[in-house]
N, C-alpha and C positions, 0 to 999 in steps of 0.2 A: 523518360520516366525516372524519377529519383529512386535510389535504393531504399530498403527499409531502414538501414542505419541512418541515412541522410534524413529521412522523414522523422526519425526519432529525435535527431539533433534539432530539427526545426521546431519540434514541440518543446524541447528543453530550453530553447533560446527565445521562446515567446513568453512575455512577462505577465500579461493580463490573464486572470484565471478563466474568465469566460472565453476569451480568444484562444487560450491554450487548449482548453477542453474541446472547443469546436474544431480546431485544427486536428487534434488527436483523433477525434471521432471520424473526421473526413479521411485521414490516413488509414485508420483501422478498416473502414469500409472499402477503401481502395485495395488494401492487402487481401481481404477476404473475397472480394470480387475476382481478383486475379487468381486466387487459390481455387475458387469454384470453377473458373474457366480452364483450369489445368495449366495455367501459365504463371507460376509464382514469381513475384518480383524478386530481383536479386537482393541478397542480404547486404552485400557491399561492405563498406567501412566508412567511418566518419569519426571525428574527434569530439566526443561530448564534453561540455564544460564541466569543471570540477563541481560547480554549483549551478543549479538551474536559474533561469531568469525569474524574477519575482516582481510583483507590483510594488508601488511605493508603500501601500498599506496592505496588510496590517504591519504595525511596528513589531519587530521580532525581539523578544526579551529572553534573558536567561530563564530557564524553567522556574527557578526559585522566585523570580520577580513577577511572574504572571499572576494577576489578582485572582483570588479565590472568591467564588460567589456561591451562595446557597442554591442548589438545584431546585428547591421547592418554590422559589420565587420566579416570577416571569423573567426578571433580569438574569437570574441564574440559568434558566432554561435557554434563554437566548445565547448566553455565554457558552453553554454546553454545545449547542448547535454550531456556534462559531468555531469552537475547537474541533468538532467533527469535520467541518468544511476544510479546515486547515490540514487535518490529517489526510482527507481525501485528495486534496490538491498535491500534497507531497507524494501520495501513492501513485498518482498519475505520472509524476516525474520519475519515481523509482522504477516503475515498470517500463517506461520508455528508455530509461538509463541502462537497465540490464541488457536491453537489446543492442543499444549502440556501443556500450562499454566493452561487451564481451563478444562482439561480432567476429573477432578474429579467431574465436574458439570454434572448432567444428561441432555443431549441434544439429540434430534432426530438425526438419521444418516444423514438427509439432511443438518444439520448444518456443518458436516464434509465434505460432498460432496461439499458444496459451498466454504469452505475455502481452501480445497485442489485444487479445480478448480481455485480459485483466485490466489493461490500461483503459480500454474503451468503457468498461463497466465502472471503473473509478471516476472517469469523466462524468458519466451519468450520475453517479452518487454525489459528486461535488455540485452539480447543477441542481439536483433535487434539494440538497440542503441549502444552497443559495436561494432557491425559490422559497423555502420555508422562512429563512431569515428576512427576506424582503416582505413576505406576507405579515411578519411580526414587526415591521417598521424598522428593520435593521439591514445590514448587508455585510458581505465578507470584506474585511478590512476595517470594520467599525471598532474593533477591539484589538488589543495586543494579542500576540500569539507566541507559541513556543519556538525558540530559535534552534533547538538542538536536534530537530527531527532528521536533518540531512546528514548527521554525523555518521550514521550507519553506512550510508552510501560512500562517504569519503573513506571510512576505515576499511571497507571491503572492495575498494576500487580495483585492486589487483587480484582478487580472490573470488571466483564465481561460487565455490562451495560456501565461503564465508557469507557472501551476499544472500544466497538462498537460505542459509541457516538463520541469519539474523532478521532479514526483512520479512519474508512470508511466514517462516516457521516460528519466529518469536514475536515480532511486533504485530503482524496481522493476526496471529493466533491469539494474542492478547485481546484483540477486538472481539473475538468469539466469546471471551470470558465476560466482557463488560457490557456488550450491546444489549443482552436481555434485560439488564437493570435499567438501561436508558429507555427501552421499549416500555417497560412497566411504568416508568415515571411519566412519560408522555401520554400513555393510556389513562393513567390515574387522573391527569389534568385535562383529559378530553381534547387534546391537541392532535386532531386526526391527520393533518397534513404531515407533521413531523413523524407521527407514529407510522404512517404508510411508508415514508422515505426510509426510516430506520429498519423496517421489516424487509424492504428490498435489499438494503445493504447487508443485513444479517444473513439473508438467504444466499447472496452471491459471494460474500467474503469466504465462505467455506471452500469454494472452488479455488480461490486465490492461494489459500494456505495449502490446498491439495496440490496445486501446481508446484509450489516450492518443494513439498515433500517428494513428489514424483520425480522431479529432475535432480534433487539432491540424492535420492536413492539410485537413480540411473547413473549418475556420475560415480558414485561409490561402487556400484556394480561393475562399471567399466574399468575402474582402477583396482578392483579386487580388495576394497577396504570395508571395514565394518561401519555401516552408516551411523549407528548409535555412538560409537566411540568418536567418529569424525565430528558428529554434531556437537557432542559435549565439548570437544577440544575447540571447535570454531566459536561456539557461543562464549566459552570462558575467555577466549582471546579477544573477541570483537565487541561483545555486548557489555555495555557499561552500567546497565541497571541490574535489577534482580528479578528473577521469576517468582511471582508471589501467587499462592492460591488465594481464593478458590479458583479451580480450573474448570472449564466447560468440557469435561472429559468426553461426553457424547459427541459434540461437534468436532472436537479435536480428533477423535477416532474416525469420524466421517471423513476428515481431511487427511487421514493417513499418519497422524501423530499419536503413537502409543504412549502410555503413561511413563514407561521407562526411558523415554527421551527427555521429558521435562521435569519429572519429580526429583531426580537426583540433583538437578540444577537448583531447584527450589530448596532442597535440603542444604546445599552449599550456602545459600543466602541465609537460611535459618540458623 
C-alpha cells in the first residue's frame, strides 16, 4: 500500500485534468476508508515535483496577455468558467502538494484529513465546471490560461506557514469575495448548470479557507507567536499581488479570518 505522500506525488505527476482528478478522488477515498477502519495509511515521504504535470492545453500565458472578454456575452461567460476550471485544477495540485512537500514536518492526522478532503472537493469542482464547459460546446484547454498561479507554491516550498498564509488564507479567501458576483451573473442569464456548480464551490470553499486558518493558528500556538503578526509578515514576503476590497467579511469570518488580518494589508496596497 503506498503512503499518503506517494499518492500525492502520483496525482501531481498526472497531466490530464480528468485523469488527475479521478486519481485524486480514488486516493482520497482510500485514505478515508483506512481512517474509518482505524488503520490510517502511513504519511511516508516522497519528492514532489517543483511544478505539477499539466496537459498540453490550455496554453499558459503571462497574466497580462490573457485575453479579456465581457462576462455579459456567452463567449465571456465561457471564458469565465474556463478560468474557474483552471483555478480548481491548480487547487487540486496545491492541496496534494502541501501533503507531500511538508510530510517531513510532524503534524496531527487531522491536518492530512483536512487537505485530502479539500483536494477531493477541488477535484469535484473541476469536474463540475468541465461538465458546464462541455455542455456549452467548449472544454478545458480550449482557451489560454493564467501561467502565474503556481508561483505561490514555488515561493513557499520551504515554508509551511507561508504556504498556509498565501494559498488558503489569501488566494482562496479571494474566491469568497468574487464568487457571489459570478453566481449572480449566471443566475441573471438563466444558466442553471453553471449556477448550481458555482453554488457548490462557494459553499465548500469556506471550509478550505478555514483549514488554512486553523492550521496556521495551530502552528503559531505551538511556536508561541502572534498569528496576526506572522500572517502579515508572511503575506508581505510571499504574496506578489495586493489585497483589494470589497471583502466578503461574513464568509471570511466564518472561515476564521478576522478583519484585522486582511484590512491592514489592503491599506498597504492603498
